[in-house]
N, CA, C and O atoms as a MOPAC input file, in Angstrom:
PM7 MOZYME 1SCF
protein

 N      0.50500 1    -1.39100 1     0.21700 1
 C     -0.01900 1    -0.14700 1    -0.03500 1
 C      1.05000 1     1.09100 1    -0.16200 1
 O      2.19000 1     1.03200 1     0.29700 1
 N      0.48500 1     2.26300 1    -0.88200 1
 C      1.45100 1     3.39100 1    -0.93700 1
 C      1.21900 1     4.32500 1     0.35600 1
 O      0.16500 1     4.18600 1     0.97500 1
 N      2.00500 1     5.10900 1     0.71000 1
 C      2.23400 1     5.89300 1     2.07400 1
 C      1.29800 1     7.13000 1     1.30200 1
 O      0.41100 1     7.55200 1     2.04400 1
 N      1.32900 1     7.52800 1     0.46500 1
 C      0.96400 1     9.00300 1    -0.38100 1
 C     -0.84500 1     9.07600 1    -0.15400 1
 O     -1.79800 1     8.64200 1     0.49200 1
 N     -0.47800 1     9.84500 1    -1.07300 1
 C     -2.43800 1    10.53400 1    -1.15800 1
 C     -3.41100 1     8.97000 1    -1.56000 1
 O     -2.95300 1     8.44100 1    -2.57300 1
 N     -4.21800 1     8.45600 1    -1.15200 1
 C     -4.88800 1     7.29600 1    -1.78100 1
 C     -5.70900 1     7.98100 1    -2.94100 1
 O     -6.44700 1     8.96600 1    -2.90400 1
 N     -5.27700 1     6.98300 1    -4.19300 1
 C     -6.16200 1     7.28400 1    -5.27400 1
 C     -6.95300 1     5.95400 1    -6.00200 1
 O     -6.45900 1     4.83300 1    -5.87900 1
 N     -7.93200 1     6.11500 1    -6.59500 1
 C     -8.35700 1     4.86300 1    -7.56000 1
 C     -7.45700 1     4.41000 1    -8.26500 1
 O     -6.69900 1     5.08800 1    -8.95900 1
 N     -7.45500 1     3.15500 1    -8.14700 1
 C     -6.86200 1     2.15200 1    -9.09000 1
 C     -4.90500 1     2.23900 1    -8.50300 1
 O     -3.89000 1     2.07300 1    -9.17900 1
 N     -5.05200 1     2.53400 1    -7.13600 1
 C     -3.55900 1     2.48400 1    -6.67900 1
 C     -3.68500 1     1.42400 1    -5.41000 1
 O     -4.90600 1     1.26500 1    -5.42200 1
 N     -3.29400 1     0.76000 1    -4.53600 1
 C     -3.29000 1    -0.14400 1    -3.81200 1
 C     -3.84100 1     0.96800 1    -2.19200 1
 O     -3.02500 1     1.63600 1    -1.55600 1
 N     -4.72700 1     0.92200 1    -1.99100 1
 C     -5.16700 1     1.51000 1    -0.54400 1
 C     -6.09400 1     1.24900 1     0.62100 1
 O     -7.14100 1     0.75600 1     0.20200 1
 N     -6.08400 1     1.43700 1     2.23200 1
 C     -6.31500 1     0.99500 1     2.83500 1
 C     -7.74300 1    -0.13700 1     2.49600 1
 O     -8.68800 1     0.46300 1     1.98300 1
 N     -7.95100 1    -1.50000 1     2.70300 1
 C     -9.50200 1    -1.94400 1     2.59100 1
 C     -9.04000 1    -2.49800 1     1.05900 1
 O     -9.88300 1    -3.33000 1     0.72200 1
 N     -8.07500 1    -2.35200 1     0.07300 1
 C     -8.57600 1    -2.30200 1    -1.22400 1
 C     -6.92200 1    -3.04500 1    -2.52600 1
 O     -6.09800 1    -2.30400 1    -3.06100 1
 N     -6.94600 1    -4.03200 1    -2.60900 1
 C     -5.16200 1    -4.04300 1    -3.28400 1
 C     -5.58400 1    -3.61400 1    -4.82000 1
 O     -4.80800 1    -3.97200 1    -5.70600 1
 N     -6.29900 1    -3.16200 1    -5.04800 1
 C     -6.86200 1    -2.81500 1    -6.72200 1
 C     -6.90400 1    -1.28400 1    -6.43100 1
 O     -6.35900 1    -0.50600 1    -7.21400 1
 N     -7.44500 1    -0.91300 1    -5.48700 1
 C     -7.61100 1     0.57200 1    -5.04400 1
 C     -9.06900 1     1.39500 1    -5.71600 1
 O     -9.18600 1     2.56100 1    -6.09200 1
 N    -10.38300 1    -0.06200 1    -5.67800 1
 C    -11.36700 1     0.38100 1    -6.31400 1
 C    -11.56100 1     2.45400 1    -5.21700 1
 O    -11.32500 1     2.96000 1    -4.12000 1
 N    -12.01200 1     2.73800 1    -6.30600 1
 C    -12.49600 1     4.38700 1    -5.74500 1
 C    -13.14300 1     4.44700 1    -4.84300 1
 O    -12.61700 1     5.10900 1    -3.94800 1
 N    -14.60000 1     3.85100 1    -4.48700 1
 C    -15.03000 1     4.26300 1    -3.21100 1
 C    -14.15300 1     3.25400 1    -2.08100 1
 O    -15.10000 1     2.79200 1    -1.44400 1
 N    -13.12000 1     2.75400 1    -1.57300 1
 C    -12.02400 1     2.57300 1    -0.84800 1
 C    -11.06400 1     3.56900 1    -0.64700 1
 O    -10.78400 1     3.95300 1     0.48900 1
 N    -10.33100 1     4.19400 1    -2.04400 1
 C     -9.58600 1     5.03300 1    -1.78900 1
 C    -10.45900 1     6.30700 1    -0.97300 1
 O     -9.81600 1     7.03500 1    -0.21800 1
 N    -11.89800 1     6.53000 1    -1.15700 1
 C    -12.35500 1     7.82700 1    -0.60900 1
 C    -12.25200 1     7.44400 1     0.60900 1
 O    -11.35700 1     8.04900 1     1.19900 1
 N    -13.04900 1     6.34300 1     1.51300 1
 C    -13.09100 1     6.24400 1     2.59500 1
 C    -11.68200 1     5.97100 1     3.02800 1
 O    -11.53100 1     6.31300 1     4.20000 1
 N    -10.54600 1     5.44700 1     2.45800 1
 C     -9.05800 1     6.28000 1     3.07200 1
 C     -8.87900 1     7.52400 1     2.87900 1
 O     -8.48800 1     7.96200 1     3.96100 1
 N     -8.94300 1     8.48200 1     2.02100 1
 C     -8.88000 1     9.62600 1     2.22000 1
 C     -9.35500 1    10.15700 1     3.25200 1
 O     -8.64000 1    10.54500 1     4.17600 1
 N    -10.89900 1    10.27000 1     3.23700 1
 C    -11.60700 1    10.37700 1     4.53600 1
 C    -11.67000 1     9.79500 1     5.90200 1
 O    -12.48400 1    10.00500 1     6.80200 1
 N    -10.79400 1     9.13800 1     5.86300 1
 C    -10.90900 1     7.98500 1     7.35700 1
 C     -9.18500 1     8.66000 1     7.61700 1
 O     -8.57500 1     8.04900 1     8.49400 1
 N     -8.50900 1     9.66100 1     7.03700 1
 C     -7.73700 1    10.05100 1     7.70200 1
 C     -7.68800 1    11.10100 1     8.62900 1
 O     -8.44500 1    12.01500 1     8.30000 1
 N     -7.03100 1    11.31600 1     9.73700 1
 C     -7.92000 1    12.32800 1    10.71800 1
 C     -7.84100 1    14.08200 1    10.17000 1
 O     -7.06300 1    14.73500 1     9.47400 1
 N     -8.86100 1    14.30700 1    10.77800 1
 C     -9.33800 1    15.66000 1     9.98600 1
 C     -9.79100 1    16.11300 1     8.98900 1
 O    -10.39600 1    17.18300 1     8.92500 1
 N     -9.45300 1    14.99700 1     7.62500 1
 C     -9.92500 1    15.19900 1     6.72800 1
 C    -11.31900 1    15.86300 1     6.39200 1
 O    -11.50900 1    16.89400 1     5.74700 1
 N    -12.45700 1    14.84300 1     7.11300 1
 C    -13.51700 1    15.17700 1     6.76900 1
 C    -13.77800 1    16.25200 1     7.57600 1
 O    -14.63700 1    16.91600 1     6.99500 1
 N    -13.49100 1    16.75000 1     8.58000 1
 C    -13.44100 1    18.15900 1     9.35300 1
 C    -13.05500 1    18.92000 1     8.42100 1
 O    -13.87800 1    19.78700 1     8.12700 1
 N    -12.14300 1    18.92200 1     7.86600 1
 C    -11.72500 1    20.17500 1     7.01900 1
 C    -13.16100 1    20.37200 1     5.52500 1
 O    -13.69800 1    21.37700 1     5.05800 1
 N    -13.31200 1    18.96000 1     5.22600 1
 C    -14.49700 1    19.66300 1     4.30000 1
 C    -15.57600 1    20.03500 1     4.56600 1
 O    -16.18900 1    20.61500 1     3.67000 1
 N    -16.33600 1    19.82200 1     6.10100 1
 C    -16.92400 1    19.96700 1     6.92000 1
 C    -16.68800 1    21.77200 1     6.60600 1
 O    -17.05800 1    22.61700 1     5.79100 1
 N    -15.87200 1    21.67900 1     7.77300 1
 C    -15.79200 1    23.61800 1     8.01600 1
 C    -15.69900 1    24.01900 1     6.52400 1
 O    -16.53600 1    24.87400 1     6.23600 1
 N    -14.96800 1    23.66400 1     5.57800 1
 C    -14.68400 1    24.64000 1     4.64300 1
 C    -16.21700 1    24.98100 1     3.04400 1
 O    -16.29200 1    25.59400 1     1.97900 1
 N    -17.06800 1    24.12400 1     3.88600 1
 C    -18.46900 1    23.96900 1     3.13300 1
 C    -19.34800 1    25.61800 1     3.55600 1
 O    -20.17300 1    26.33800 1     2.99400 1
 N    -18.73000 1    25.62700 1     4.61600 1
 C    -19.19400 1    27.60600 1     4.56800 1
 C    -18.70600 1    28.46700 1     4.09300 1
 O    -19.09600 1    29.61400 1     4.31300 1
 N    -17.73800 1    28.20100 1     3.32200 1
 C    -17.18000 1    29.05500 1     2.66800 1
 C    -14.95100 1    29.11900 1     2.64200 1
 O    -14.07000 1    28.38000 1     3.08100 1
 N    -14.97500 1    30.09000 1     2.07100 1
 C    -13.36800 1    29.89200 1     2.20700 1
 C    -13.00100 1    30.29200 1     3.63500 1
 O    -13.74000 1    30.93200 1     4.38300 1
 N    -11.97400 1    29.91700 1     3.88300 1
 C    -11.09300 1    30.64200 1     5.24300 1
 C     -9.51300 1    30.44200 1     4.92900 1
 O     -8.81100 1    29.85800 1     4.10300 1
 N     -9.40300 1    31.06000 1     5.78300 1
 C     -7.23700 1    31.42800 1     6.02000 1
 C     -6.91700 1    29.97800 1     6.67400 1
 O     -7.68100 1    29.36600 1     7.42100 1
 N     -5.86800 1    29.62700 1     6.32400 1
 C     -4.82200 1    28.87900 1     6.92200 1
 C     -5.64600 1    28.98200 1     9.00600 1
 O     -6.26800 1    28.05500 1     9.52400 1
 N     -5.41200 1    30.01500 1     9.53000 1
 C     -5.45600 1    29.84200 1    10.81100 1
 C     -6.82200 1    29.89700 1    11.11600 1
 O     -7.02700 1    29.71800 1    12.31600 1
 N     -8.35600 1    30.18000 1    10.08400 1
 C     -9.33400 1    30.67100 1    10.47000 1
 C     -9.75200 1    28.64000 1    10.75700 1
 O    -10.26500 1    28.01100 1    11.68200 1
 N     -9.26300 1    28.31500 1     9.58700 1
 C     -9.55700 1    27.06000 1    10.03500 1
 C     -8.97600 1    26.44100 1    10.58400 1
 O     -9.58700 1    25.40100 1    10.83200 1
 N     -7.69400 1    26.47000 1    11.11200 1
 C     -7.16200 1    25.51700 1    12.26400 1
 C     -7.75400 1    25.97300 1    13.54500 1
 O     -7.40000 1    25.20800 1    14.44200 1
 N     -8.65100 1    27.08900 1    14.04600 1
 C     -9.72400 1    27.58000 1    14.96200 1
 C    -10.57600 1    26.91300 1    14.92700 1
 O    -10.96000 1    26.45300 1    16.00200 1
 N    -11.37100 1    26.49200 1    13.52700 1
 C    -12.56100 1    25.83600 1    13.32300 1
 C    -12.43100 1    24.05100 1    13.98600 1
 O    -13.20500 1    23.26700 1    14.53600 1
 N    -11.30600 1    24.03900 1    13.64100 1
 C    -11.22200 1    22.32700 1    13.86500 1
 C    -10.49300 1    21.99300 1    14.88200 1
 O     -9.74300 1    21.02000 1    14.96900 1
 N    -10.77100 1    23.02100 1    15.86900 1
 C    -10.34700 1    22.67800 1    17.33400 1
 C     -9.14100 1    22.39200 1    17.62300 1
 O     -8.67400 1    21.52400 1    18.36000 1
 N     -8.40000 1    23.62200 1    16.64000 1
 C     -7.03900 1    23.90600 1    16.98300 1
 C     -6.01500 1    22.40200 1    16.80100 1
 O     -4.96900 1    22.22500 1    17.42600 1
 N     -6.62200 1    21.40400 1    15.78100 1
 C     -5.32700 1    21.12000 1    14.55300 1
 C     -4.39600 1    21.37100 1    15.26300 1
 O     -4.31400 1    22.38300 1    15.95800 1
 N     -3.24300 1    20.14300 1    15.15800 1
 C     -1.95100 1    21.00500 1    14.57700 1
 C     -1.65000 1    21.51500 1    13.83300 1
 O     -2.43500 1    20.93500 1    13.08200 1
 N     -1.14700 1    22.20500 1    13.16900 1
 C     -0.17600 1    22.86900 1    11.88700 1
 C      0.30400 1    21.92800 1    11.11600 1
 O     -0.09400 1    21.98000 1     9.95200 1
 N      1.09700 1    21.00800 1    11.40600 1
 C      1.71900 1    20.04500 1    10.70200 1
 C      0.44700 1    19.46300 1     9.96500 1
 O      0.30900 1    19.67700 1     8.76100 1
 N     -0.65200 1    18.59400 1    10.80700 1
 C     -1.48000 1    17.58000 1    10.57700 1
 C     -2.84300 1    18.58300 1     9.21900 1
 O     -3.54400 1    18.19500 1     8.28300 1
 N     -2.62800 1    19.70400 1     9.77000 1
 C     -3.92600 1    20.27700 1     8.92700 1
 C     -3.09200 1    20.75600 1     7.91600 1
 O     -3.83900 1    20.70100 1     6.94000 1
 N     -1.76300 1    21.29600 1     7.42900 1
 C     -1.18700 1    21.60100 1     6.23100 1
 C     -0.66600 1    20.14500 1     5.61500 1
 O     -0.09600 1    20.06100 1     4.52700 1
 N     -0.89500 1    19.24000 1     6.30800 1
 C     -0.83900 1    17.50700 1     5.34100 1
 C     -2.04200 1    17.10800 1     4.78100 1
 O     -2.21900 1    16.42100 1     3.77500 1
 N     -3.08200 1    17.75000 1     5.74800 1
 C     -4.21000 1    17.25000 1     4.78600 1
 C     -4.77200 1    18.15800 1     3.92700 1
 O     -5.27800 1    18.00900 1     2.81500 1
 N     -4.65100 1    18.85000 1     4.42200 1
 C     -5.17700 1    20.58300 1     2.84600 1
 C     -3.84100 1    19.88800 1     1.85100 1
 O     -4.36700 1    19.60800 1     0.77400 1
 N     -2.93900 1    19.66300 1     1.82300 1
 C     -2.38300 1    19.57000 1     0.59300 1
 C     -2.77000 1    18.29900 1    -0.01900 1
 O     -2.92500 1    18.30100 1    -1.24100 1
 N     -3.06200 1    16.55700 1     1.02600 1
 C     -3.81800 1    15.61500 1     0.41700 1
 C     -4.95200 1    15.97000 1    -0.49900 1
 O     -5.17200 1    15.52500 1    -1.62600 1
 N     -5.64600 1    16.87500 1     0.20900 1
 C     -7.26900 1    17.01800 1    -0.07000 1
 C     -7.30700 1    18.10600 1    -1.34600 1
 O     -8.19500 1    18.18200 1    -2.19500 1
 N     -6.08000 1    18.93800 1    -1.24500 1
 C     -5.79700 1    19.47200 1    -2.98600 1
 C     -5.74900 1    18.68200 1    -3.79600 1
 O     -6.64900 1    18.65300 1    -4.63500 1
 N     -4.44800 1    17.54400 1    -3.85400 1
 C     -3.99400 1    16.70000 1    -4.48900 1
 C     -4.93600 1    15.91000 1    -5.17600 1
 O     -4.59100 1    15.51400 1    -6.29000 1
 N     -6.30000 1    15.52100 1    -4.66300 1
 C     -7.42600 1    14.88500 1    -4.42600 1
 C     -8.07900 1    15.46200 1    -5.47700 1
 O     -8.54800 1    14.82500 1    -6.42000 1
 N     -8.11900 1    16.51100 1    -5.36000 1
 C     -9.49300 1    17.86300 1    -6.18400 1
 C    -10.39800 1    18.19000 1    -5.80700 1
 O    -11.31500 1    18.54500 1    -6.54800 1
 N    -10.50900 1    18.19100 1    -3.91500 1
 C    -11.30500 1    18.75800 1    -2.98900 1
 C    -11.42500 1    20.12700 1    -2.89000 1
 O    -12.41000 1    20.85200 1    -3.02200 1
 N    -10.13500 1    20.40000 1    -2.60800 1
 C     -9.62500 1    21.97900 1    -1.87200 1
 C     -8.47200 1    22.50700 1    -2.72800 1
 O     -7.57100 1    21.94800 1    -3.35400 1
 N     -8.82100 1    23.78800 1    -2.53200 1
 C     -7.96300 1    24.49600 1    -3.93700 1
 C     -7.92000 1    25.68600 1    -2.78400 1
 O     -8.80800 1    25.73400 1    -1.93300 1
 N     -7.06800 1    26.43600 1    -2.80200 1
 C     -6.68000 1    28.08000 1    -2.48100 1
 C     -6.68900 1    28.96500 1    -3.47900 1
 O     -6.21600 1    28.58400 1    -4.55000 1
 N     -7.02800 1    29.84000 1    -3.41500 1
 C     -6.99500 1    31.51100 1    -3.58300 1
 C     -6.93600 1    32.43900 1    -2.82100 1
 O     -6.93900 1    32.21800 1    -1.61000 1
 N     -6.85900 1    33.90400 1    -3.38800 1
 C     -6.68900 1    35.16300 1    -2.52800 1
 C     -7.74800 1    35.11300 1    -1.33600 1
 O     -7.54800 1    35.86000 1    -0.37800 1
 N     -8.91000 1    34.24300 1    -1.33900 1
 C     -9.78800 1    34.35800 1     0.19800 1
 C     -9.25400 1    33.26900 1     1.18400 1
 O     -9.56100 1    33.22400 1     2.37500 1
 N     -8.34800 1    32.32200 1     0.49000 1
 C     -7.98500 1    31.42000 1     1.42700 1
 C     -8.12800 1    30.12400 1     1.25200 1
 O     -7.44600 1    29.79700 1     0.28000 1
 N     -8.78900 1    29.04100 1     1.80500 1
 C     -8.77100 1    27.53600 1     1.19400 1
 C    -10.39400 1    27.14200 1     0.94500 1
 O    -11.32200 1    27.52000 1     1.66100 1
 N    -10.48800 1    26.37900 1    -0.12400 1
 C    -12.26700 1    26.35500 1    -0.03000 1
 C    -12.32000 1    25.02600 1    -0.84200 1
 O    -11.36000 1    24.37000 1    -1.24800 1
 N    -13.97400 1    24.70800 1    -1.02700 1
 C    -13.94300 1    23.64600 1    -1.18800 1
 C    -13.91800 1    23.86900 1    -3.41400 1
 O    -14.17900 1    24.86500 1    -4.09000 1
 N    -13.47400 1    22.39400 1    -3.86500 1
 C    -13.93100 1    22.64700 1    -5.12200 1
 C    -15.02300 1    21.77500 1    -5.44600 1
 O    -15.49700 1    20.90400 1    -4.71600 1
 N    -15.54700 1    22.23700 1    -7.15300 1
 C    -17.14000 1    21.74400 1    -7.11600 1
 C    -16.55800 1    20.49400 1    -6.62400 1
 O    -16.85000 1    20.25000 1    -5.45300 1
 N    -15.86800 1    19.70700 1    -7.16700 1
 C    -16.10200 1    18.11800 1    -6.65600 1
 C    -16.37800 1    18.17500 1    -4.74100 1
 O    -17.30500 1    17.64100 1    -4.13200 1
 N    -15.31500 1    18.94200 1    -4.20000 1
 C    -14.87900 1    19.04600 1    -2.98900 1
 C    -16.78400 1    19.03200 1    -2.73700 1
 O    -17.44300 1    18.09700 1    -2.28100 1
 N    -17.27000 1    20.32900 1    -3.19000 1
 C    -18.61800 1    20.31700 1    -2.71800 1
 C    -19.73500 1    19.84300 1    -3.04000 1
 O    -20.83800 1    20.14400 1    -2.58200 1
 N    -19.37800 1    18.82200 1    -4.12100 1
 C    -20.41800 1    17.94900 1    -4.06100 1
 C    -20.41200 1    16.24800 1    -3.17200 1
 O    -21.22200 1    15.34200 1    -2.97700 1
 N    -18.80900 1    16.58300 1    -2.79800 1
 C    -18.87800 1    15.26700 1    -1.32900 1
 C    -19.33700 1    15.91100 1    -0.47100 1
 O    -19.93500 1    15.26400 1     0.38900 1
 N    -19.28700 1    17.29900 1    -0.31300 1
 C    -19.93400 1    17.39300 1     1.21100 1
 C    -21.62700 1    17.30700 1     1.47500 1
 O    -22.29400 1    17.10900 1     2.49100 1
 N    -22.05100 1    17.60600 1    -0.23700 1
 C    -23.54800 1    17.44900 1    -0.13000 1
 C    -24.05900 1    16.49200 1    -0.26900 1
 O    -25.28300 1    16.40900 1    -0.37300 1
 N    -23.00200 1    15.17600 1    -0.32400 1
 C    -23.63400 1    13.77700 1    -0.00800 1
 C    -23.60000 1    13.73100 1     1.84200 1
 O    -24.38100 1    13.22500 1     2.64900 1
 N    -22.34100 1    14.49200 1     2.01300 1
 C    -22.07400 1    14.01500 1     3.55400 1
 C    -22.69000 1    14.79200 1     3.94500 1
 O    -22.30400 1    14.82300 1     5.11300 1
 N    -23.65500 1    15.74100 1     3.82800 1
 C    -24.84900 1    16.83100 1     4.99200 1
 C    -25.39600 1    15.98400 1     5.67700 1
 O    -25.28600 1    15.90000 1     6.90000 1
 N    -26.18400 1    15.11100 1     4.81300 1
 C    -27.41500 1    14.58900 1     5.95700 1
 C    -26.63400 1    13.45900 1     6.75300 1
 O    -27.27300 1    12.66700 1     7.44600 1
 N    -25.42400 1    13.39600 1     6.66600 1
 C    -25.12600 1    13.01900 1     8.06300 1
 C    -25.15600 1    13.90600 1     9.23200 1
 O    -25.17800 1    13.33000 1    10.32000 1
 N    -25.16100 1    15.04500 1     9.23300 1
 C    -24.97600 1    16.12600 1    10.28000 1
 C    -26.40800 1    15.83700 1    11.24200 1
 O    -26.55200 1    15.92300 1    12.46100 1
 N    -27.33300 1    15.48100 1    10.21700 1
 C    -28.77700 1    15.53400 1    11.19900 1
 C    -28.95500 1    14.16900 1    11.80100 1
 O    -29.34400 1    13.88800 1    12.93400 1
 N    -28.53600 1    13.25100 1    10.66000 1
 C    -28.65100 1    11.66200 1    11.72200 1
 C    -27.71100 1    11.71200 1    12.79000 1
 O    -28.08500 1    11.24800 1    13.86700 1
 N    -26.56600 1    12.18300 1    12.70100 1
 C    -25.81900 1    11.98800 1    13.48700 1
 C    -26.04400 1    12.61400 1    15.26500 1
 O    -25.63700 1    12.15400 1    16.33200 1
 N    -27.09600 1    14.16900 1    14.85100 1
 C    -27.68500 1    14.67800 1    15.86300 1
 C    -28.84800 1    13.83900 1    16.77100 1
 O    -29.07700 1    13.69900 1    17.97200 1
 N    -29.45400 1    13.36200 1    15.49400 1
 C    -30.42300 1    12.30000 1    16.55900 1
 C    -30.00200 1    11.24900 1    17.15300 1
 O    -30.45200 1    10.79000 1    18.20200 1
 N    -28.89400 1    10.71600 1    16.34100 1
 C    -28.46000 1     9.38600 1    17.20700 1
 C    -27.73200 1     9.58400 1    18.23300 1
 O    -27.56000 1     8.68800 1    19.05900 1
 N    -27.04500 1    11.09300 1    18.38300 1
 C    -26.53900 1    11.69100 1    19.82200 1
 C    -27.91400 1    11.80400 1    20.95300 1
 O    -27.67800 1    11.87300 1    22.15900 1
 N    -29.24600 1    11.81400 1    20.46700 1
 C    -30.11600 1    12.39900 1    21.00900 1
 C    -30.83400 1    10.93200 1    21.49400 1
 O    -31.38800 1    10.92700 1    22.59400 1
 N    -30.82900 1     9.89000 1    20.81000 1
 C    -30.97900 1     8.77100 1    20.96300 1
 C    -29.96900 1     7.89200 1    22.14100 1
 O    -30.42800 1     7.36000 1    23.15200 1
 N    -28.96400 1     7.89100 1    21.86700 1
 C    -28.02400 1     7.44200 1    22.86200 1
 C    -28.03000 1     8.11100 1    24.20600 1
 O    -27.55800 1     7.53300 1    25.18500 1
 N    -28.57000 1     9.35400 1    24.28400 1
 C    -28.65500 1    10.14800 1    25.12200 1
 C    -29.68000 1     9.62300 1    25.97200 1
 O    -29.49000 1     8.95500 1    26.98900 1
 N    -31.20800 1    10.10300 1    25.29800 1
 C    -32.53000 1     9.32800 1    25.70000 1
 C    -31.76400 1     7.63200 1    26.69000 1
 O    -31.87600 1     7.55400 1    27.91400 1
 N    -31.21000 1     6.73200 1    26.03000 1
 C    -30.99500 1     5.72900 1    26.59000 1
 C    -30.55200 1     5.64500 1    28.06500 1
 O    -31.01200 1     4.96300 1    28.98000 1
 N    -29.42900 1     6.61700 1    28.04200 1
 C    -28.55100 1     6.29700 1    29.04400 1
 C    -29.61900 1     7.08800 1    30.47000 1
 O    -29.62700 1     6.66300 1    31.62500 1
 N    -30.35600 1     8.18300 1    30.00200 1
 C    -31.12400 1     8.59100 1    30.96500 1
 C    -32.18800 1     7.51100 1    31.43800 1
 O    -32.47900 1     7.40500 1    32.62900 1
 N    -32.68900 1     6.80900 1    30.57000 1
 C    -33.80100 1     5.32800 1    31.01100 1
 C    -33.15700 1     4.92000 1    31.81200 1
 O    -33.67100 1     4.76100 1    32.92000 1
 N    -31.85000 1     4.59800 1    31.61900 1
 C    -31.42600 1     3.96100 1    32.56200 1
 C    -31.17200 1     4.03800 1    34.62700 1
 O    -30.65600 1     3.09200 1    35.22100 1

């Protein structure tokens, strides 16, 4: 398995042949990758703004993740800062429903604990 950016067609975690879905899961499973996509969905941010929104992720991890997401065609940088590419925004739109679901899940778990 390559230590670089997961790419369809190359070995990735969970797939020796690099099935596209497994390459995506490998990339999104890296620390802060989903958080960066989620935070940039509200618009472009500077590195410092993004770091603050990502609960003070280390600059080293944030920089590495931004580079990987940029190489994967999901994040770009311009004068306004870092932002999602059209493909990155499309991915966010697919992920967005998980936000509401996770809130309902958290409430259900909390309700279960209170019933005990």
